[in-house]
C-alpha positions as a Markdown table, in Angstrom:
| # | Residue | x | y | z |
|---|---|---|---|---|
| 1 | Asn | 0.0 | 0.0 | 0.0 |
| 2 | Gln | 1.2 | 3.5 | -0.9 |
| 3 | Val | 0.0 | 6.5 | 1.0 |
| 4 | Tyr | -0.7 | 9.6 | -1.0 |
| 5 | Lys | -0.7 | 13.2 | 0.3 |
| 6 | Val | -4.0 | 15.0 | 0.2 |
| 7 | Glu | -2.5 | 17.8 | -1.8 |
| 8 | Glu | -2.1 | 15.5 | -4.7 |
| 9 | Tyr | -5.9 | 15.3 | -5.0 |
| 10 | Gln | -6.6 | 19.0 | -4.6 |
| 11 | Pro | -7.8 | 20.6 | -7.9 |
| 12 | Ile | -5.8 | 23.5 | -9.1 |
| 13 | Gly | -7.8 | 26.6 | -10.0 |
| 14 | Ser | -11.5 | 27.3 | -9.4 |
| 15 | Phe | -14.0 | 24.5 | -9.0 |
| 16 | Pro | -16.8 | 24.2 | -11.6 |
| 17 | Tyr | -19.5 | 25.0 | -9.0 |
| 18 | Gln | -17.6 | 28.2 | -8.1 |
| 19 | Glu | -17.7 | 29.3 | -11.7 |
| 20 | Leu | -21.4 | 28.4 | -12.0 |
| 21 | Leu | -22.1 | 30.3 | -8.8 |
| 22 | Ala | -20.1 | 33.4 | -9.9 |
| 23 | Arg | -22.0 | 33.4 | -13.2 |
| 24 | Ala | -25.4 | 33.1 | -11.5 |
| 25 | Ile | -24.5 | 36.0 | -9.2 |
| 26 | Arg | -23.3 | 38.1 | -12.1 |
| 27 | Asp | -26.4 | 37.3 | -14.1 |
| 28 | Phe | -28.7 | 38.0 | -11.2 |
| 29 | Ala | -27.0 | 41.3 | -10.4 |
| 30 | Phe | -26.5 | 42.6 | -13.9 |
| 31 | His | -28.4 | 40.7 | -16.6 |
| 32 | Cys | -31.7 | 40.5 | -14.9 |
| 33 | Ser | -31.8 | 44.2 | -14.1 |
| 34 | Asn | -30.6 | 45.1 | -17.6 |
| 35 | Arg | -33.3 | 43.0 | -19.2 |
| 36 | Arg | -35.9 | 44.6 | -17.0 |
| 37 | Ala | -34.7 | 48.1 | -17.8 |
| 38 | Ala | -34.5 | 47.3 | -21.6 |
| 39 | Thr | -38.0 | 45.8 | -21.5 |
| 40 | Ala | -39.4 | 48.8 | -19.7 |
| 41 | Trp | -37.8 | 51.2 | -22.1 |
| 42 | His | -39.0 | 49.2 | -25.1 |
| 43 | Lys | -42.6 | 49.2 | -23.8 |
| 44 | Ala | -42.3 | 53.0 | -23.4 |
| 45 | Gly | -41.3 | 53.3 | -27.1 |
| 46 | Leu | -37.6 | 54.1 | -26.3 |
| 47 | Pro | -34.7 | 52.3 | -28.0 |
| 48 | Ala | -33.0 | 49.8 | -25.8 |
| 49 | Tyr | -29.5 | 48.3 | -26.3 |
| 50 | Val | -28.1 | 45.5 | -24.2 |
| 51 | Tyr | -25.0 | 43.4 | -24.7 |
| 52 | Ser | -23.0 | 40.9 | -22.7 |
| 53 | Leu | -19.3 | 40.1 | -22.7 |
| 54 | Asp | -18.4 | 36.6 | -21.8 |
| 55 | Phe | -14.6 | 36.4 | -21.7 |
| 56 | Asn | -12.4 | 34.2 | -19.7 |
| 57 | Leu | -9.8 | 36.5 | -18.1 |
| 58 | Gly | -7.6 | 33.5 | -17.4 |
| 59 | Lys | -4.7 | 34.2 | -15.1 |
| 60 | Ile | -6.3 | 37.2 | -13.4 |
| 61 | Asp | -8.6 | 34.8 | -11.6 |
| 62 | Lys | -5.6 | 33.3 | -9.8 |
| 63 | Leu | -4.7 | 36.8 | -8.4 |
| 64 | Ala | -8.1 | 37.2 | -6.8 |
| 65 | Pro | -9.2 | 35.3 | -3.7 |
| 66 | Phe | -12.5 | 34.5 | -5.5 |
| 67 | His | -13.6 | 33.9 | -9.1 |
| 68 | Leu | -13.6 | 37.4 | -10.6 |
| 69 | Gly | -14.8 | 36.5 | -14.1 |
| 70 | Asp | -15.5 | 39.1 | -16.6 |
| 71 | Phe | -16.5 | 42.2 | -14.7 |
| 72 | His | -18.1 | 45.6 | -15.5 |
| 73 | Ser | -15.7 | 47.7 | -17.5 |
| 74 | Ser | -13.4 | 44.8 | -18.4 |
| 75 | Asp | -14.2 | 45.4 | -22.0 |
| 76 | Ile | -13.0 | 49.1 | -22.1 |
| 77 | Leu | -9.4 | 48.2 | -23.2 |
| 78 | Leu | -10.9 | 46.0 | -26.0 |
| 79 | Val | -13.2 | 48.9 | -27.2 |
| 80 | Phe | -10.4 | 51.3 | -27.5 |
| 81 | Lys | -7.8 | 48.7 | -28.7 |
| 82 | Thr | -5.3 | 49.8 | -26.0 |
| 83 | Phe | -3.2 | 47.5 | -23.9 |
| 84 | Leu | -4.4 | 44.4 | -25.8 |
| 85 | Trp | -1.2 | 42.7 | -24.7 |
| 86 | Val | -2.8 | 42.5 | -21.2 |
| 87 | Tyr | -5.6 | 40.3 | -22.5 |
| 88 | Glu | -3.1 | 38.2 | -24.4 |
| 89 | Leu | -1.1 | 37.6 | -21.2 |
| 90 | Leu | -4.3 | 36.7 | -19.3 |
| 91 | Ser | -5.7 | 34.4 | -22.0 |
| 92 | Pro | -3.0 | 33.1 | -24.3 |
| 93 | Gly | -4.2 | 31.5 | -27.5 |
| 94 | Thr | -7.3 | 33.7 | -27.7 |
| 95 | Asn | -7.8 | 35.8 | -30.8 |
| 96 | Ile | -7.7 | 39.1 | -28.8 |
| 97 | Gln | -7.4 | 41.3 | -31.9 |
| 98 | Gly | -10.5 | 39.7 | -33.5 |
| 99 | Leu | -12.4 | 40.1 | -30.2 |
| 100 | Ser | -11.3 | 43.7 | -30.0 |
| 101 | Asp | -12.3 | 44.3 | -33.6 |
| 102 | Ile | -15.8 | 43.0 | -33.0 |
| 103 | Ile | -16.3 | 44.9 | -29.7 |
| 104 | Ser | -15.0 | 48.2 | -31.1 |
| 105 | Cys | -17.1 | 47.8 | -34.2 |
| 106 | Gln | -20.2 | 47.2 | -32.2 |
| 107 | Trp | -19.6 | 50.1 | -29.9 |
| 108 | Thr | -18.9 | 52.4 | -32.9 |
| 109 | Ser | -22.1 | 51.2 | -34.6 |
| 110 | Phe | -24.0 | 51.9 | -31.4 |
| 111 | Ala | -22.5 | 55.4 | -31.0 |
| 112 | Tyr | -23.2 | 56.2 | -34.6 |
| 113 | Ser | -26.9 | 55.2 | -34.3 |
């Protein structure tokens, strides 16, 4: 019989249930209220625009004591195409330039309308 240390069985990173809980809290806090506001504006005949960014910030989650996830304003650097290298460091292998192109185009279209 071999005895293994408990540390060998500890998962590294966040647990799937922690990610699910973080997403549920985010959705409850932001998405639900955004949808209610957009629905109310639409019913009042006002234009309503809502979008959602779902981006894995990778290594930044390891810096936080809890699962940070994509947070309010985490898309600003993508909109203005500044410091894209930060996102590339956080999530290597992701097409950051392509993501930034889409987000900045969407924001520009929204501002133009």
